[in-house]
N, C-alpha and C positions, 0 to 999 in steps of 0.2 A: 515516383512510385505510382503504379496504376491501382485504382480502387474499383472493385466490382460492386454491383448492387448487393450481392450476397455478403461480401466482406463488410460493407458499411452496416448492413442490417444486423449482422452478428455483433459488431462492435457496439452499436447503439443498444442492443439488447443486453449485452454484458454490463454496460454502464448503468442501465436502468436497474438491473438485478443487484449490482454492487451497491448502488446508492440506497436501494430499498433495505438491503441487509445492514448497511451502516446506520440507517435511521432507526432500525429496530434494536440492534445490539451495540452500536457504538463503533464497530469495526466491520470490515468486509469489502470495502471498495477496492483497495489495492490488491487484496488477496484474489479477488475474482477477476479484476480487469487486467492487472499487469501481466500475468503469464499468458492470457489469451491474446492481448495486443502484441506481446512479444512474438507470439506464434504467427499472427496475421501480418504484422508490419515489419518484423525484424526486431532484434533485441533492443538496440539503442533507441530507435524512434518509438517502438511500442511502449517501452517503460517511460520514456519522456512524456508521451501522451497520457499514460496512466497517472504519472505524477501531476500533470496539469488538471485532469478530471478530479483527482483526489483533493487537490487544493480547492477547487470550486465547491465540491460537495461539503468538505469540512468547514469552509467559510460560511456557507449557508446554515449548516447545523450549529456552528458556533453562535450565530446570531440567535438561534432558537433556545439554546441551553446556557447562555452566557452567565446567568445568575448562579448556576450550579458548578461553574468551572473553578478549579483551584488555580487561580492565575499565578500565584507564586511558584508552584511546582511546574506549571506549563512554561513559565519564563525560564526556569532553571534548565529544563529539558531542551528548550529551544536554543539557549545559548550554547550548550554542548553539542547540539545537532550540527552546528556550523562546521567543525572539523570533520565530523562524520560524513557530511555531504561532500566536502572537498575530497576526502579519501575515496568515496564511492565514485566520484567523477573521474578521478585519476585512473581508477581501475577500468571504468568504461572506455576511457580514451586509449588505454594501453592494450586491451584485449581484442583480437580479431573478431569479426562479426559472428562466425559460426561458433567459435569458442565462447563468445559472450552469450549466445543463445543457450548453450549448455549451462553456463554459469548462472544465468537467470533462473532457469528451471531448477537447477540443483539448489540454489539459494532458497527458493520458495519451498522446496521439499525439506531442506534442512531446518528452516525456520518452523515449519509445521511439525516436524518430528520433535524438535526441542520443546515446543509448546505442548504437544501431545504427551511427551514424556513427563513434563512438569505436572500435567493434569493427572496422569496415571499414578504418580507418586503420592497423591493426596496432599496433605498440608506440607508445604515447603518450609524450610527454616525461615524464621523472621530475621531479616537482615536489617540492623539498625545503623550501620555505618553510613556516613554521609556520601561515600563515593558511589553507591549503587545507582542513584538517579542520574548523575553525570555520565556514568558508563552506559546506562540505558539510552541516554540521548545520543551518544556517539555511535553506538552499535545500531540503534534504530534508524538513524539517518543514513548510515553507510549501507544498510540493507535496503532502505527505501530508494536511495539513489542508484544502486546497482541493479536491484530487482523489483522495486516498487512495493516491497512488503516490509512495513515496520511493525505491524500489529502483533505478530507473535512475540517479538522482543519485548514490546510494551506490556503484553499480557503476563509474561514471566516476571517482569519487573513489578507489576502490580501485586502479584501473589507474594513476592519476596518482602515487600514493604507493607503488606496487609492493607492495600488500598480498596475501599469499598467499591462495589460494582457501579453504583450510581455516580459517585464522584469520578471514578475512572472513565466511564463512558462519556461524561460531559467534558472532562479535561482533555481527552484524546482528540477532540475536534480541533481546538486551536493548535494542538501538537501536530496533528496530521497536516493541517493547513500550513504550518511553518515548515515542516519537513518537506512537503510537496513543493513549496515555493523555493526553498533552498536547493532542492534537487534540480529543478528546472533551471535555476540561475547558474548553479555550478556546472551543469552540462552544456550550457549555451554561452556562458561568459568566462568563467574562471579557467576552463580547460578548452583547448581547441578540438572539441569533439565534433565530427561531421555528422549531423543528424538531419533527418528528413523533416521538413516543416509542413505540417498538415495544412490543407487549404482552409480558407476562412469559413466555408460552408460546413466543413466537417467539425471545426471547433464549435460553431454555432449549434450543430446537431448534438454534439457531446454535452454542451451546457444545458440544452433543452432536455436531454436524456437524464441528466442529473436532477433537474427540477421534477421531472415525471417520477423518477425513482424515489426521491424524498417524499413526494406526495403519496405515492403508493405505499411506501414504508410507514408513513403516518397512519394510513388507513388500516394497515395490517398489524400495527403495534399491539393492539388489544387482542388480536387473534393468534399471533405467532410469538412464541417465547423467545427471549434473547438467546437462550441455549440452542434452540432449534435453528435460529438464524446463523449462529456461529458454526454449527455443524454443517449447514448447507454451504456456507462460505468455504469451510475446510475441504469438503468434498470437491467443490468446483475448482478450488485452487490446486488441489492434488492432481486432478485430471489435467489442468492447464500446465502445471509444472512438469509432469511426466511427458506430455506432448512436446513441450519446448525442448526438453532434454533429448528426446528421440530425434526431433527434427534437426537439432544442432549436431548430434552425432552423425546423422546421415550426411549432413553437409560437410562435416570434417572428413568423412570417408570418401568423398568424391574427388 
């Protein structure tokens, strides 16, 4: 796959923005990066690279917030993320490229719509049943493997179980790290998905962009609210999701 200078610049910028938003609010990397990379590189390789960058950013943030992490809940979600990642990889392997692009964009838009609806409804019912966290793990990993977006599922889960924002934001880092690693593994090992492997220099650039984004987010954390960061991520993800759907539909029509 040919990479132009403009494409690489846009990709690096998206990773910096996504990592900054994740540093400020606890989410945002996958939302911003996945639909854009799917648009630039194609659905399967784009989401794969998004999963990889999310894994790196979440790993670095986990080290910073490890004392605030609810490790028991993170482990529970991580265990149930395994079947979700396998399910998502099977979908990616079975769907043609153009249709997968539509699916990625539509999944991003659906996840955002569900999250937005949950917010507009105000206080959601308090679900105390033990199944809600395992279900969130399965669905979050399936969404993450298919479209690179687990955050909306986890946000709805947090509101259902009355999870505090501080504990949620910290615990999501090892959760996103685990889901990202599982997604990459499932799509490269478990299922015979043909994916584009990025060159080493692009991977190096992506990791450097993550570091820059986290540093930038740390500098902005005292000036930008978590709510503003989440809104920014939502707007960018919506634009990326719509663009991916349109491009996929145009490809299907050819």
